[in-house]
C-alpha positions in Angstrom: 30.9 -55.0 -19.9 27.7 -53.8 -18.1 24.7 -52.4 -19.8 25.3 -49.1 -19.2 29.1 -49.5 -20.1 27.9 -50.8 -23.4 25.0 -47.8 -24.0 27.9 -45.8 -23.8 30.4 -47.3 -26.5 27.4 -47.2 -28.9 26.9 -43.9 -28.7 30.4 -43.1 -29.0 30.3 -45.1 -32.4 28.0 -42.7 -33.8 30.5 -40.5 -34.7 33.1 -43.1 -35.5 34.3 -44.0 -39.4 37.6 -46.4 -39.8 40.0 -45.9 -37.4 42.4 -45.6 -40.1 40.6 -42.4 -41.6 40.3 -40.7 -38.2 44.3 -41.2 -38.0 45.0 -40.5 -41.7 43.1 -36.7 -40.5 45.4 -36.3 -37.8 49.0 -37.4 -39.6 48.1 -36.2 -43.1 50.9 -33.8 -44.0 48.8 -30.7 -44.5 50.8 -28.0 -46.3 49.2 -24.6 -47.0 49.0 -22.4 -50.1 49.4 -19.5 -48.4 52.5 -18.4 -46.0 50.2 -17.0 -43.5 48.5 -19.4 -41.5 46.3 -17.1 -38.9 43.1 -17.8 -40.8 42.6 -21.5 -41.4 38.8 -20.5 -42.4 40.5 -18.6 -45.9 43.2 -20.9 -46.6 43.3 -24.3 -48.6 45.0 -27.2 -47.2 46.9 -30.0 -49.0 46.9 -33.3 -47.8 49.5 -35.8 -48.3 47.8 -38.7 -49.7 51.2 -41.2 -49.6 50.3 -41.7 -45.5 46.8 -43.1 -46.4 47.0 -47.6 -47.4 44.5 -47.0 -50.3 44.5 -49.1 -53.1 43.6 -45.9 -55.2 45.3 -42.3 -53.8 43.8 -40.4 -57.1 39.9 -41.9 -56.3 40.0 -39.9 -52.7 37.9 -36.5 -52.3 38.8 -34.5 -49.0 37.5 -31.3 -50.4 35.1 -31.2 -47.3 38.3 -31.0 -45.1 40.6 -28.9 -47.2 39.2 -25.5 -46.2 38.4 -25.1 -42.5 34.6 -23.9 -42.3 34.3 -23.7 -45.9 31.2 -24.1 -47.3 30.0 -24.5 -51.1 27.8 -21.4 -52.2 23.9 -21.9 -51.5 21.4 -21.7 -49.1 21.5 -23.3 -45.7 18.9 -23.8 -42.9 20.8 -22.7 -40.1 21.1 -22.0 -36.3 21.3 -18.5 -35.6 24.1 -17.9 -33.1 26.0 -14.5 -31.9 28.5 -15.1 -28.9 27.7 -18.1 -28.3 24.2 -17.2 -27.3 22.0 -19.3 -29.4 19.2 -17.3 -31.2 16.4 -18.5 -33.6 17.0 -20.8 -36.9 17.3 -19.0 -40.2 17.8 -19.5 -44.2 21.1 -18.0 -44.9 23.0 -17.8 -48.2 26.6 -18.6 -48.9 27.9 -16.3 -51.5 31.4 -15.8 -53.2 32.6 -12.1 -51.9 33.1 -9.2 -54.1 37.0 -9.3 -52.8 37.3 -13.1 -53.3 35.0 -15.0 -56.3 36.4 -18.5 -55.5 35.5 -18.0 -51.7 32.3 -18.3 -49.6 30.4 -16.0 -47.1 27.1 -15.6 -45.3 25.3 -13.1 -46.6 23.8 -10.9 -43.3 20.2 -9.9 -44.7 18.6 -6.8 -42.7 16.5 -9.9 -41.5 19.5 -11.5 -39.8 21.3 -8.0 -38.7 17.6 -6.8 -36.9 18.6 -10.2 -34.6 21.9 -9.4 -33.9 20.6 -6.6 -31.3 23.1 -4.0 -32.5 22.5 -0.4 -31.1 21.5 2.5 -33.2 25.2 3.8 -33.5 26.4 0.5 -34.7 23.6 0.1 -37.0 25.0 3.3 -38.8 28.0 1.9 -39.1 27.3 -0.8 -41.2 28.4 -1.2 -44.8 26.7 -2.9 -47.7 27.6 -5.1 -50.1 26.2 -7.5 -53.0 24.4 -4.8 -54.4 23.0 -3.7 -50.9 21.7 -7.2 -50.0 24.2 -8.4 -47.7 25.9 -6.5 -44.4 29.7 -6.1 -44.4 30.6 -6.9 -40.7 34.1 -5.6 -41.7 32.6 -2.3 -41.3 32.2 -3.2 -37.5 35.9 -3.7 -36.3 36.5 -7.1 -34.8 32.9 -8.7 -36.1 33.2 -12.1 -38.0 31.0 -14.7 -39.1 31.4 -18.1 -40.1 29.1 -20.8 -41.2 29.2 -24.0 -39.0 28.3 -27.2 -40.8 29.0 -29.8 -38.3 26.7 -27.8 -36.1 24.4 -26.6 -38.4 25.2 -23.1 -37.0 25.8 -19.3 -38.1 28.3 -18.2 -35.6 28.6 -14.6 -35.3 31.2 -13.0 -33.2 31.0 -9.5 -32.7 32.3 -6.9 -29.8 30.3 -6.2 -26.8 30.5 -2.5 -27.5 28.1 -2.6 -30.4 25.4 -4.6 -29.4 22.3 -3.9 -26.7 22.9 -4.7 -23.1 22.4 -9.0 -22.7 23.0 -11.1 -19.3 23.8 -14.8 -19.1 19.7 -15.1 -19.5 18.1 -12.4 -20.8 18.2 -10.9 -24.3 17.3 -7.9 -25.5 13.9 -7.2 -27.9 15.7 -7.6 -31.3 16.3 -10.7 -29.9 13.0 -11.8 -28.7 11.1 -14.7 -30.9 7.1 -14.2 -31.3 7.2 -17.7 -31.8 4.7 -19.7 -34.6 0.8 -19.2 -34.8 -0.9 -22.0 -33.1 -3.9 -22.9 -30.5 -3.8 -23.7 -26.7 -5.8 -25.3 -24.3 -4.9 -25.6 -20.6 -6.8 -27.0 -17.8 -6.5 -27.6 -14.2 -9.1 -29.8 -12.9 -9.9 -31.7 -9.5 -12.6 -34.4 -8.7 -13.3 -35.8 -5.5 -15.4 -38.5 -4.2 -16.5 -38.9 -1.1 -18.7 -41.2 1.4 -20.1 -40.6 4.5 -20.0 -43.5 6.6 -22.7 -42.5 9.3 -25.3 -42.6 6.9 -23.5 -44.2 3.6 -24.4 -40.6 1.5 -22.2 -39.7 -1.4 -20.9 -36.8 -2.6 -18.8 -36.3 -6.0 -17.3 -32.5 -6.3 -15.6 -31.6 -9.9 -14.1 -28.1 -10.3 -11.7 -26.8 -12.9 -10.7 -23.8 -14.7 -8.2 -22.9 -17.7 -7.4 -21.2 -20.5 -8.1 -21.4 -24.8 -6.0 -19.3 -26.7 -4.7 -18.3 -30.1 -1.6 -17.0 -31.2 -1.4 -14.6 -34.2 2.1 -13.2 -34.7 3.0 -11.2 -32.0 -0.8 -11.2 -30.6 -2.5 -13.6 -28.3 -6.0 -14.0 -28.0 -7.4 -15.6 -24.7 -10.4 -16.8 -23.2 -10.4 -17.9 -19.6 -13.0 -20.7 -18.3 -13.9 -22.0 -15.0 -16.7 -24.8 -14.0 -17.9 -27.0 -11.2 -20.2 -29.6 -11.2 -21.2 -31.2 -7.5 -23.6 -34.4 -7.0 -24.6 -35.5 -3.5 -26.2 -38.7 -3.3 -29.0 -39.4 0.1 -31.3 -37.6 1.9 -31.1 -33.9 0.9 -29.7 -35.2 -2.5 -29.2 -32.3 -4.9 -27.4 -31.7 -7.8 -25.1 -28.1 -9.2 -23.4 -27.2 -12.6 -22.3 -24.4 -14.3 -19.6 -23.9 -16.7 -18.6 -20.6 -17.9 -15.7 -17.9 -19.9 -14.9 -15.5 -17.3 -13.1 -13.5 -19.4 -11.9 -12.6 -22.8 -9.0 -10.5 -23.7 -5.8 -10.2 -26.3 -2.7 -8.6 -25.5 0.8 -8.8 -27.3 4.1 -7.4 -26.4 5.3 -3.9 -27.4 9.2 -4.2 -26.8 10.1 -0.5 -28.1 7.8 0.5 -25.3 8.6 -2.1 -22.7 5.1 -2.4 -22.2 2.3 -5.1 -22.7 -1.0 -3.8 -24.7 -4.1 -5.9 -23.5 -7.6 -5.3 -25.1 -10.9 -6.6 -23.7 -11.8 -8.0 -20.9 -9.6 -6.9 -17.9 -8.7 -6.3 -14.6 -7.3 -2.9 -13.2 -3.6 -3.5 -12.1 -2.0 -0.8 -10.2 0.7 -0.3 -7.8 -1.5 2.9 -6.2 -5.3 1.7 -6.4 -7.3 -0.7 -5.8 -8.1 -3.6 -8.5 -11.3 -3.5 -10.4 -12.6 -5.0 -13.1 -13.1 -3.4 -16.6 -13.5 -3.7 -20.3 -11.5 -1.6 -22.1 -7.6 -0.8 -23.0 -4.4 -1.4 -21.2 -0.8 -0.4 -22.0 1.6 -1.0 -19.3 5.4 -1.2 -18.7 6.0 -4.7 -17.9 9.1 -5.0 -15.6 9.1 -8.8 -16.7 10.7 -7.3 -19.8 13.8 -6.1 -17.9 16.6 -8.0 -17.3 16.4 -10.2 -14.1 17.8 -8.5 -11.5 15.5 -5.1 -12.3 12.4 -7.0 -12.1 9.6 -7.0 -9.5 8.1 -9.5 -7.4 4.9 -11.9 -7.4 2.4 -12.5 -4.0 2.4 -15.5 -2.1 -0.6 -17.6 0.0 0.6 -19.5 2.8 -1.6 -22.1 5.2 -2.2 -24.8 6.9 -3.9 -28.0 5.3 -5.7 -30.4 8.5 -6.0 -33.0 5.6 -5.4 -33.5 1.4 -6.9 -30.4 0.7 -7.7 -27.8 -2.6 -7.1 -24.6 -2.5 -8.8 -22.2 -4.6 -7.5 -18.8 -4.9 -10.0 -15.7 -6.7 -10.4 -12.6 -7.4 -13.7 -11.0 -7.7 -15.0 -14.5 -8.3 -12.9 -15.3 -11.3 -10.5 -18.6 -10.1 -6.8 -17.6 -10.6 -5.6 -20.4 -9.4 -6.6 -24.1 -7.6 -3.8 -26.9 -6.6 -4.4 -30.1 -4.3 -2.0 -29.9 -1.3 -0.9 -32.7 0.9 -2.1 -31.9 4.8 0.3 -29.5 6.4 1.7 -26.5 5.9 1.8 -24.6 2.2 2.9 -21.8 0.7 1.9 -21.1 -3.5 4.5 -19.0 -4.6 4.0 -19.1 -8.5 1.1 -16.6 -8.8 1.7 -14.2 -11.2 3.7 -11.0 -11.2 0.6 -9.0 -12.4 -1.6 -10.3 -9.5 -2.8 -7.6 -7.2 -5.7 -6.3 -5.1 -7.5 -8.5 -3.0 -7.7 -12.2 -3.4 -9.9 -14.6 -1.7 -8.5 -18.0 -0.6 -10.4 -21.0 0.2 -9.4 -24.3 1.7 -11.5 -27.1 0.9 -10.8 -29.9 3.2 -11.4 -33.9 2.3 -14.0 -33.9 5.8 -15.8 -31.3 4.0 -14.6 -28.6 5.9 -14.4 -25.1 4.3 -11.9 -22.1 5.3 -11.9 -18.7 3.5 -9.6 -16.2 4.4 -8.4 -12.6 2.6 -4.7 -11.5 1.4 -3.8 -7.8 0.6 -1.2 -8.0 -2.2 1.0 -5.2 -2.5 4.1 -4.3 -4.3 7.5 -3.8 -2.7 8.3 0.4 -2.9 8.0 2.1 -5.9 11.7 2.8 -7.0 12.8 3.4 -10.1 15.7 3.5 -11.9 17.3 6.5 -12.0 16.4 8.6 -15.4 13.7 6.0 -16.1 10.2 5.9 -16.0 7.5 3.5 -15.5 4.3 3.9 -16.2 0.5 2.3 -16.6 -2.5 3.4 -18.6 -5.8 2.3 -19.0 -9.2 3.4 -20.5 -12.7 1.6 -20.3 -15.7 1.3 -18.5 -16.0 -1.1 -14.9 -18.2 -4.6 -15.2 -19.3 -7.1 -13.2 -18.2 -10.6 -13.6 -21.4 -11.3 -15.7 -19.9 -9.1 -18.3 -22.2 -6.2 -17.8 -20.7 -2.7 -17.8 -21.5 -0.4 -15.3 -20.6 3.0 -13.7 -18.6 5.8 -15.9 -16.5 5.4 -18.3 -12.8 6.1 -16.9 -9.5 7.1 -17.9 -6.2 6.1 -15.8 -2.7 6.8 -15.6 0.0 6.3 -13.2 4.1 6.5 -13.0 6.7 6.9 -11.4 10.2 8.7 -12.4 13.6 7.7 -11.4 14.7 11.3 -10.1 18.4 10.4 -9.1 20.0 7.1 -7.2 18.0 7.9 -4.2 15.0 9.6 -5.4 11.8 8.3 -7.2 8.4 10.9 -7.7 5.1 8.6 -8.5 2.0 9.3 -8.9 -1.1 8.6 -10.6 -5.1 9.3 -11.6 -8.5 7.9 -12.4 -10.7 10.3 -14.2 -14.8 9.2 -14.5 -16.4 11.9 -14.0 -18.6 10.9 -11.4 -15.9 9.1 -9.5 -12.2 11.0 -9.6 -9.0 9.7 -7.3 -5.8 11.6 -7.2 -2.4 10.2 -6.0 1.2 11.5 -5.2 3.9 9.9 -3.8 7.2 9.8 -2.7 10.2 6.9 -2.9 13.9 6.7 -1.0 16.2 4.3 -1.6 18.3 4.4 1.8 20.9 2.2 0.9 21.7 0.3 4.0 18.5 1.1 5.7 16.4 -0.3 2.7 13.9 1.0 0.3 10.4 3.5 2.0 7.4 5.3 0.2 4.9 7.2 0.7 2.1 8.3 -0.6 -1.8 9.8 -0.5 -4.4 9.2 -2.9 -7.6 11.3 -2.6 -11.0 10.0 -4.5 -14.1 12.1 -4.7 -17.3 10.5 -5.9 -21.2 11.8 -6.6 -23.9 9.5 -6.7 -27.1 10.2 -8.4 -29.4 11.5 -5.6 -26.2 14.6 -5.9 -24.6 14.0 -2.9 -20.7 13.2 -2.2 -18.4 11.7 -0.4 -14.6 12.6 -0.4 -11.5 11.1 1.4 -7.7 10.5 1.3 -6.1 7.5 2.1 -2.4 7.5 3.6 0.5 4.9 2.9 3.6 4.0 4.2 5.5 0.5 2.3 9.1 -0.5 3.7 11.5 -3.2 2.3 15.2 -4.5 3.5 17.4 -7.2 3.1 19.5 -7.3 6.6 22.7 -8.9 4.7 24.6 -9.0 7.8 21.6 -10.5 9.8 20.5 -13.1 7.2 17.1 -12.1 7.2 14.7 -9.8 4.5 12.1 -8.2 4.9 10.4 -8.7 1.9 7.1 -6.4 2.5 6.2 -4.4 5.3 3.2 -1.4 4.9 0.8 0.6 6.7 -2.4 1.7 5.6 -4.8 4.1 6.6 -8.0 5.3 4.7 -10.5 7.6 6.3 -14.1 6.7 6.2 -15.4 8.9 3.3 -12.3 7.7 1.1 -13.7 5.0 -1.3 -12.1 3.1 -4.0 -13.6 2.4 -7.5 -15.1 -1.2 -6.8 -16.2 0.5 -3.2 -18.1 3.3 -5.3 -19.4 1.1 -7.7 -21.0 -1.3 -4.6 -22.5 2.0 -3.2 -23.9 3.3 -6.3 -25.5 0.2 -7.9 -26.5 -2.3 -4.5 -26.8 0.9 -1.9 -24.9 -0.6 0.2 -20.9 -1.3 0.8 -19.9 -3.3 3.6 -16.0 -3.6 4.2 -14.7 -0.2 3.9 -10.8 -0.2 5.1 -9.6 1.3 7.7 -6.1 0.4 8.6 -4.4 -2.1 6.9 -0.8 -3.6 8.4 1.5 -5.9 6.7 4.1 -7.5 6.5 6.5 -10.6 5.0 9.5 -11.3 7.1 12.5 -14.2 6.5 15.3 -15.2 8.7 18.0 -17.4 9.0 20.1 -18.7 12.4 23.2 -20.1 10.0 25.0 -21.0 13.3 21.9 -23.3 14.8 20.6 -24.1 11.1 17.4 -22.5 12.0 15.0 -20.7 9.6 11.9 -18.6 10.6 9.2 -17.2 8.1 6.4 -14.5 8.8 3.5 -13.7 7.2 0.9 -11.3 8.5 -1.6 -8.8 7.7 -4.4 -7.1 9.8 -6.9 -5.2 8.4 -9.9 -3.1 10.7 -12.9 -1.5 8.9 -15.2 1.2 9.6 -17.9 -1.3 9.3 -17.7 -4.6 9.8 -15.0 -6.6 12.6 -11.4 -6.9 12.2 -9.6 -9.7 9.7 -6.4 -11.0 11.3 -4.4 -13.7 8.6 -1.0 -14.7 9.6 1.3 -17.3 9.5 4.5 -18.4 11.6 6.9 -20.9 11.0 10.5 -22.3 12.3 12.4 -25.1 10.4 15.5 -27.0 11.5 18.0 -29.3 10.3 20.6 -31.3 12.6 21.6 -34.4 13.0 21.4 -36.9 16.3 23.8 -39.7 17.1 24.4 -41.7 13.9 21.1 -40.3 12.2 21.9 -37.6 10.0 19.9 -34.4 8.0 16.9 -34.4 10.4 14.2 -32.0 10.5 11.7 -30.2 12.5 9.3 -27.9 11.1 6.8 -25.7 13.3 4.0 -24.1 12.0 1.1 -21.8 13.0 -1.5 -20.0 11.9 -4.5 -17.3 12.5 -6.9 -16.5 10.4 -10.1 -14.4 11.5 -12.7 -13.4 8.9 -15.8 -11.9 9.1 -15.6 -12.6 12.9 -14.9 -16.4 12.5 -11.7 -17.1 13.8 -9.5 -20.4 12.3 -6.3 -21.0 14.6 -4.2 -24.0 14.4 -0.4 -25.5 14.4 1.4 -27.9 13.1 4.8 -29.9 13.9 6.8 -32.5 11.9 9.7 -34.1 13.1 10.8 -36.2 10.0 14.0 -38.5 9.4 16.0 -39.5 6.1 14.9 -43.2 5.5 17.0 -44.8 2.7 17.5 -43.4 -0.3 15.1 -40.7 -1.4 12.9 -41.7 1.1 12.1 -40.2 5.1 9.8 -41.4 7.9 8.1 -38.4 9.8 5.9 -37.7 12.9 3.5 -34.8 12.7 1.1 -33.2 15.6 -2.1 -31.2 14.3 -3.9 -28.8 16.4 -7.1 -27.1 15.7 -10.1 -26.0 16.8 -9.2 -27.5 20.4 -8.8 -31.1 18.5 -5.6 -32.8 18.2 -4.3 -35.6 15.8 -0.9 -37.1 15.4 -0.1 -38.9 12.1 3.2 -41.2 11.2 3.8 -40.7 7.7 6.5 -42.6 5.0 7.4 -40.7 1.7 9.1 -41.6 -1.0 11.1 -40.1 -4.2 10.2 -42.7 -6.8 11.9 -40.3 -9.4 12.9 -36.8 -10.9 9.0 -36.9 -11.5 7.3 -38.8 -9.1 6.9 -39.1 -5.5 4.3 -40.8 -3.2 3.4 -40.6 0.8 1.2 -42.6 2.7 0.0 -42.0 6.8 -1.8 -43.3 9.4 -2.9 -41.7 12.4 -5.1 -41.0 15.3 -7.7 -38.1 16.5 -8.4 -36.7 20.1 -11.4 -38.3 19.6 -10.3 -41.6 19.0 -10.6 -42.2 15.4 -8.2 -43.6 13.8 -7.5 -42.5 9.8 -5.3 -43.3 7.0 -4.4 -41.9 4.0 -1.8 -41.7 0.9 -0.9 -38.9 -1.8 0.4 -39.7 -5.0 2.3 -37.2 -7.6 3.5 -37.5 -10.9 4.5 -34.7 -13.6 3.9 -37.2 -16.4 4.5 -36.4 -20.1 0.9 -35.6 -21.0 -0.6 -34.6 -17.6 0.9 -33.4 -13.9 -1.1 -36.2 -11.7 -2.3 -36.4 -8.1 -4.0 -38.8 -6.5 -5.3 -38.7 -3.4 -7.1 -41.2 -0.7 -8.2 -41.1 3.0 -10.3 -42.8 5.6 -11.6 -41.8 8.8 -12.6 -44.5 10.8 -16.6 -44.4 11.0 -17.2 -41.0 9.8 -15.8 -41.0 6.1 -13.8 -42.1 3.2 -13.0 -40.1 -0.2 -10.8 -40.5 -3.2 -9.4 -37.4 -5.1 -7.7 -36.9 -8.6 -6.4 -33.6 -9.9 -5.2 -33.2 -13.6 -3.0 -29.9 -15.2 -1.9 -29.9 -18.1 -2.3 -28.4 -21.8 -2.4 -29.2 -25.8 -0.9 -27.2 -28.0 -1.7 -27.3 -31.8 0.6 -25.7 -34.4 1.3 -25.7 -38.3 4.3 -28.1 -37.2 2.2 -30.5 -35.4 -0.1 -31.2 -32.0 1.5 -32.4 -28.6 -0.1 -32.9 -24.6 2.0 -31.6 -22.2 1.8 -31.0 -19.0 1.6 -27.0 -18.0 1.7 -25.5 -14.4 1.3 -21.5 -15.5 -2.1 -21.8 -17.7 -1.9 -19.5 -20.8 1.8 -19.5 -20.0 4.7 -19.4 -22.7 5.9 -22.4 -23.8 8.3 -24.0 -26.5 7.5 -27.0 -29.1 10.3 -29.3 -30.3 10.2 -31.4 -33.1 12.7 -34.3 -33.0 12.1 -35.3 -36.5 9.4 -38.1 -36.6 11.3 -39.9 -33.5 9.1 -40.7 -30.2 10.4 -41.0 -26.9 13.2 -38.7 -27.2 13.8 -37.5 -23.7 13.5 -33.3 -23.4 14.5 -31.3 -20.2 13.4 -27.7 -19.9 12.8 -25.7 -16.6 13.8 -28.5 -14.2 11.4 -31.0 -15.7 11.9 -34.2 -18.1 9.5 -35.0 -20.8 9.7 -36.9 -24.0 8.7 -37.0 -27.8 4.6 -38.1 -28.6 4.1 -40.9 -31.5 4.6 -37.8 -33.9 8.0 -36.8 -32.6 6.7 -33.8 -31.1 7.4 -32.5 -27.3 6.1 -29.1 -25.6 8.1 -27.8 -22.9 5.6 -25.3 -20.5 6.3 -22.7 -18.3 9.0 -21.2 -20.0 9.7 -17.6 -18.2 8.8 -14.5 -20.7 11.8 -12.7 -21.8 14.5 -15.3 -20.8 17.1 -16.8 -22.5 15.1 -20.2 -22.0 17.3 -24.1 -23.3 16.1 -27.0 -24.0 18.0 -29.9 -24.5 18.1 -33.7 -24.8 19.0 -36.4 -22.3 22.0 -37.9 -24.1 22.2 -40.3 -21.4 18.3 -41.3 -21.8 18.8 -41.8 -25.4 17.5 -45.1 -27.0 20.8 -47.0 -28.0 19.5 -46.7 -31.8 18.8 -43.1 -31.9 21.6 -40.4 -32.0 21.5 -36.8 -31.7 23.9 -34.3 -34.3 21.7 -31.1 -32.4 20.8 -31.7 -28.9 20.3 -27.6 -27.5 18.6 -24.9 -28.1 17.7 -21.6 -26.8 15.4 -19.2 -27.0 13.8 -15.5 -25.9 10.0 -15.8 -25.9 7.6 -13.1 -25.3 5.2 -13.7 -23.3 2.7 -16.4 -24.3 4.2 -17.4 -27.1 5.0 -20.4 -28.9 8.0 -21.4 -29.5 9.5 -23.9 -31.7 12.5 -25.8 -32.5 14.2 -28.4 -34.4 16.1 -31.2 -32.7 18.6 -32.7 -34.9 17.5 -36.5 -34.2 18.4 -39.8 -36.3 16.5 -42.8 -35.5 18.0 -46.1 -36.7 20.0 -49.2 -36.8 24.1 -48.9 -36.9 26.1 -51.3 -39.4 29.0 -51.5 -41.6 28.0 -51.4 -45.4 29.7 -51.1 -48.7 28.7 -48.5 -50.9 29.2 -49.4 -54.9 28.7 -47.6 -58.2 27.2 -48.4 -61.2 30.0 -49.2 -62.6 31.4 -51.2 -59.8 33.6 -49.0 -58.7 33.3 -47.4 -54.8 32.4 -43.4 -54.2 35.9 -41.4 -53.5 38.0 -41.8 -50.0 36.2 -38.9 -47.9 32.5 -38.8 -49.7 29.7 -37.9 -47.3 26.4 -39.6 -46.8 23.2 -37.9 -45.8 19.7 -38.7 -45.2 16.7 -37.1 -46.1 16.6 -34.5 -43.9 20.5 -33.2 -44.4 22.1 -34.7 -41.8 25.0 -36.5 -41.7 25.2 -40.8 -41.6 28.4 -41.7 -42.6 31.8 -40.8 -44.3 33.1 -43.3 -46.9 36.6 -45.0 -46.3 38.8 -47.3 -48.3 36.7 -49.6 -51.0 34.0 -47.8 -50.2 33.3 -49.0 -46.9 31.1 -46.9 -44.3 29.7 -47.1 -40.4 26.4 -46.3 -41.2 23.8 -44.5 -38.6 20.1 -44.0 -38.8 19.1 -47.4 -41.1 15.6 -47.9 -41.4 14.0 -49.9 -44.0 13.4 -48.4 -47.4 14.9 -45.1 -46.6 17.1 -43.2 -49.2 20.0 -41.5 -48.8 22.2 -39.3 -50.8 26.2 -39.7 -51.5 27.9 -36.5 -52.3 31.5 -35.4 -52.8 33.1 -32.7 -55.4 30.3 -30.1 -53.0 27.3 -31.2 -54.7 25.0 -35.0 -54.5 26.5 -37.5 -56.8 24.1 -40.7 -56.3 21.6 -42.2 -53.9 21.4 -45.6 -52.0 18.0 -47.0 -50.7 18.0 -49.2 -47.6 16.9 -52.3 -48.4 13.2 -53.2 -47.0 13.0 -55.3 -44.9 16.0 -55.1 -43.7 18.7 -57.9 -43.7 20.7 -59.0 -41.1 22.7 -56.5 -40.1 25.5 -59.0 -38.6 27.7 -58.9 -41.8 27.9 -55.5 -44.0 25.4 -54.5 -46.0 26.2 -54.4 -49.8 24.5 -50.6 -51.2 24.2 -50.1 -55.0 24.5 -46.6 -55.4 22.1 -45.1 -58.6 23.1 -42.2 -60.4 21.6 -38.7 -60.0 20.5 -37.9 -63.5 22.8 -35.2 -65.2 25.9 -36.7 -63.1 28.5 -38.6 -64.5 30.6 -40.7 -62.5 
């Protein structure tokens, strides 16, 4: 038997007791006290103990099994499950119902009933019992509640007609989990050390950004930070550094309104008007609170890096995204859906060159479901990145009303005294032809010299999924602005700086995906063209083709061709990239790439290998058209504590560079503290408690991490308002660890710190014999539990028991007749477990054995 099979057998042994006992449960002649047999949970079962080969048939306690689903009256800490959907952990009391004093049923309090997600009409139908403390679920035909002690859960089954809309991954607001109080510190750090071969000068560059915050109830207090350190040695040496908080704000979800309330420093997010920074308050209907099929989209950034590079995305000076990318094409698709307006993208190569371009993010046509209204409101005063307010106080609002299945009316306004803007638009669902919206916006601005400017801006947007062609126009739009049309940010620049360069004239944008299934070819196009009244036009496009194919005995080869152009402030940045990749063994590939950039070409051979689900690396070597050879390497690992990216590169007699990128976070609550990896800074996360057991493999959101030395782990990047699932990877559990509860779920609000406790038992396994003070043994069927209430064994004939979770000096309780009768203490240190342990059971005071 190999090690893997041994591990499986050990895991199976966790639930084993004496085979005689298991067999007995199946062959006992069960006779029901009542004639009806359709409701075992309410019927007593009499076991025919004559079939048991035990010395003392009178010394047997099967009360734990005599009534299916029966729990002794008392308080229990359980997981609430509604229609098999796992919700929060709750404290529930089991009471004897008024109609059956000898029975037991869970008391569904008003707090528990609120989490069920009942419709208002169903809430009015509810009847109450036990003096108005408990819901009588029978008042809703078909509804019932049962305790499941084996899985430590309260299962509520209720007809769908009585509860709010739910889907496989989404819960209504009544089921959202606000999480627990705590603090977070998330970071993204990038460091580069480069040495120039020609003069041996060196440069160190360190940059970072992140989020610090505190959670209290539904409120999220946040602060965004960013910093940079740059030092050059040799001729022209210099040193620069900065560290500042770029934004302070707080927010919370308001489920009843389907909106997010934000207070403090913020950015004006609008589907109609351009973005600007302000200090004040906003109330915005949040599409993230809608079921997944009704949500919007997030912008993406694409381009090509000619070396290992750092890509930074900024909005009005604030870093909103920064990452290291390998040489070749890249697409950043995990920006927040709240990002809108103009974004500045910077690509800093390891050879020191910097490329910059802008993208204009836009929403798909502004359509709303029939009868619904989406809205955004804000009030405050504009401010700059130095946190100085300027300009007029303003109030804004916008809406989109779904008139019927085809038409939506939308519009909005910004009212600020010396600056005012008004917009009105119409959206139309064209069914098989896609979706279209058109709108017009007018602005009026007055200045201190009493001059004024007024102009209009016209926009048309289109979106379509062509199923028959297997292609999608994610977004296509056209916008024309008159010379005297001013956005709020343009007005502020003109008012306070006396000039405004970059007033847009025409803007074309399109994002297109197309699949050619018959040939295995896929294509992608992202294009924007912006003209201005007062400066040269800007262009930005990325076009790529990819194809998978087989060649002779070689399978799953791929070829990728990417071309890009960026024209920004009159500077051209054109290039192309081609790669041919061939699979090479398990989880590895060899590739050839060719890159063209500003009249120069380079050729590279690469080898990449996926080490495991969390790590991979790539090494490369090549030569440029100038004859210089180079080599490099790229390694990434998603660790338990942080995500690591390490790079190294060398260019013949030109430069050598090493880089390191770290991204992760720290989460601290009253339940514990843990370091962990994270992708979305300041995002939603869940702290998992493994009962003090370290190294437990936790799986969530596609990644694997492990609990720390204190038995705490954090799974980051959970989707807001989705039903997220975290589970223990049972195949990777250590042989001396068992999981009695291995799956947890929750629908967390934005920025929440969820908390769930897994049922984990760690310790050795061995046969033991339990003896009472009079030399006798506990009755057959008695239950043994550890200090956390987890079952570790069931007493067999003559006190023998297969005991799990054995730890030196640990105390365990032995129960029968529905209560704790005595306790055993494991020896310290533990003796050899090759033979059965003899464990005296000390009588609990007040009990007579």
